[in-house]
N, C-alpha and C positions, 0 to 999 in steps of 0.2 A: 504494500500500500504506500503510495507516494505522499508527499507532504500535503498536497492540495486535498487529497482524499481524507487524510487524517484531520485536517482543519475542518472539512465539511462534517466529518463524523463528530468531532468535538463540539462544533456549533449545534448540530442536531441534538446532541446529548445534553449540553449544558448552556447553550445560548439563551433560551428563554429564562432559565433560572438565574444565570449570571446577570442578564439584563435587568431583571426585576430587582435584584439585590443592589446592583450598581446605581440604578435610578433612585432608589430609596435613600441610599447613603449619600449620594451627591446632593439630593434635595434637602434631606433632614439631618444628615450626619448621625451622631449618636442618639439624636432624638427619635430615630427610626426604631431603636431597640430598647426602650425603657424597661420593659419587663425582663429582658435578658440581663441588662446591667444590674437590676435589682437582685436577680438570682445569683449573679456573680458575687455581689456584695454580701448577700445573705449566706452563701456558702463559705465565703472567707471569714465571716463573723463566727459561724458555727465551728470552723476549723480552729480559730484562735481560742474560742471558749472551751472546746472539748479537750484542748491540750493543757488547760490549766488544772491544777489539783482540785479546785472547787467546781470546775465546769463540766467535767465528763458526765457525771450522773444526770444533771439537768438536761443536757443535750440528748442523752439516751432516752430519757423519759418523754421528751418532745418528739423525737424523730427516729428512734431506733426501732426497727421492725425485726421480729424473729418469728419463725413458723410456730414456735411453741406458745406464742401469745394468744389470748382469746381473740376471736374474730373482730369484735367491736373495737378492741384496743388497737389491733393492727390497722384497721380501717381509719381510725382517728390519726394514727401516726404516719400513715403512708404519704399524705401530701407533703409533709415537711421532710420525710426521709429522702426525697429527691435532692435536697440541699444540704444534707449531712454527709460530708466526705467519708468514704470508706476508710477504715482504720489501717488497712494493709496496702493502700495504694497512695502514691504521691498526690497531694492536693492540686498541684498544677495541672495534672491530667484532667481532673474534674472541672477545673476552671476553664481550661482550653475547650473541652467538650461543650460546656455551657455557652461560652462566648461564640463559638463557631456555629454549632448546630442549632442551638436555641435562637441565635441571632438570625440565621437564615430563615428558620421556621417562622419567627415572629414577623419578619418582613413579608414572607410569602403567604402565610396563613392568617396573620393577625394574632394578637396576644391571647385572646380567649380560646381560640381553636388550638393554639400551640399548647396552652396549659391543659386543655381537655385531652389532647392526644398524648401528651407526656404522662398525664396521670393515668390514663387508661393503660398505656404500655407498662408503667410501673406496677399498677394494680394487677395486671395479668401475670406478671412475673411473681409478685408476692403471693397471689392466690395459688399459682401453679406449685409453688414450693410446698404448700400444705398437701396438695394432691400427690406430688411426687414422693413425699415422705410416707404417705399412706400406702402408696403402691409398693414401696420398698426397694432395696438395692438389687434384687434379682431381675428386675425389668430394666430395659434400656431407658425407659421413661421415669424410672424411680430414683430415689435418693436414700441414703442410709439415715437411721434415726438421729444420729448426732448432727445432721444438717439443720435440725430444728433449733439448735442453739446458736447457729451462725448469725451474726449481726448483719442485717441486709439493708444497707444504705447506699446512697450515691445516685448520680443521674444516668448511669450507663444504660439501663433498660429504656428510660425515656429518650435518650439520645438515639438508640437503635430504632425505636418506634418512630421517632420524628424523621430520621433519615429515610426509612422505608416509605412513610406517608408522603413526604415532600417529593421524593424522587418519582413516586408513582403519579402524583398529581401533575408533575411537570413532564411526564413521559420520558424521564431519564432512565430508560429500561436497563441499560448496562450498569448504571450506578445502583439501582434497586436490586438487581440480581447479584451484584458483587457484595452488597451488604448482607443479603440473605445467605449467600454461600459462605461468607466469612464467619457468620454466626454459627452455621452448621459445622464448619471446620473447627471452630473454637470448642463447641460442645463435644465433638468427637475426640479432639486432642486432650481436652481438659474437662471431663464430664462432671464438673462440680456444680454447686448451687448457682453461681453467677452465669455460667455457660448455658445451663438449661433454662434459666429465667430469661435470658436473651432470646432463646428460641421461642419461648412463650410470648414474649413481646412482639416478635416478628409475626408469629401466627395471628395474634390479635389484630395487628395492623393490616395484615393481608385480608382478613375478614372484613375489617372496616373499609378498606380500599375497594374491595369487590362490591360491598353493599352500597358504597357511595357511587360507584360507577353505574350500578343498576338504577339507583335513584335518579341520577342525572339523565341517563338515557331514557328513562320512563317519563320525564317531564314533557308536557305538551309544548309544542312550538319549537322552531329552529333555534331560538335564542336562549333557551333555558340554561344550557351549559354556560353560555357567555355571561349571562346576568349573574349566575352564581359564582363563576370564576372571578368576575370583577369585584364581587364583595369579599371573596376570600383571598384574593391575591394570586390565584392560579392563572395560568395562561388561558385566555378566553378562546383562542382560536384552535387549540389543540385538544380535540376530544377523542 
C-alpha cells in the first residue's frame, strides 16, 4: 500500500473524529472538556488523599468496590470508583486515560452521554465480577473466590467502553476492532479480574452500539440519523 492509499485509509478511519475534536479545541480550547478536566482533578485529589495515613480509609469507603460487598453498597460506590486510582498501577496512567479518552468522548458525545457510557461500562465490569466468582475458576468465564476481595477501582473499564462506543459511532471500524481484540488478548494472556471486566465492558458497549444502530435506522424520515448525530456530536452524514 503506497502513501496516498495509507493517507486515504487514515482519513476514512479517523478524519471525521479528528475533525470534530480539532474544531472543538480550536473554538473553545479547554472549555470544550470541562467534565474531563474535573475528572482529572478529582482523580488527582483522590490519589493524594489515599496516600496519606489518614486518607486511605475514607477514600475506600467512598469509592472502593469489591465483589464481596453487598449489592447496594457496590452500586453506591461505583460512580466514584471511576476516579479512585488503582493501588497497583501508576496514577499517571489513569490521568492520561482520562484526559485523552474522556476528552475525546466529551467533545464527540457530550458530557452527559460520556458519563452514562462510562458508568455503564464500569457497572458491567463490576457486576460481571460477582457472576464470575459465582461461576468459579473451573470455567473460562469464572474467577477464583479470592477475587472477591480485590479492590476494583480506576477508569480502565470506562475508558475501554468509551473507546468502543466512540469509534463505533464514528465508523472507525479498524480502531473499534483493535480495541476489542486487544481486550480479548489481555484476558487470554492475563485472565485476572481486570482483564475479564474489560471484556464485560466491551460486550456491554457492543450491545449498546447495536441497539443504538437499530434505533437510528428505525427512525422515520431520511434525516433522523442526522438530527440525532448533530445533538450528540457524531458525524451526521455517516450512517
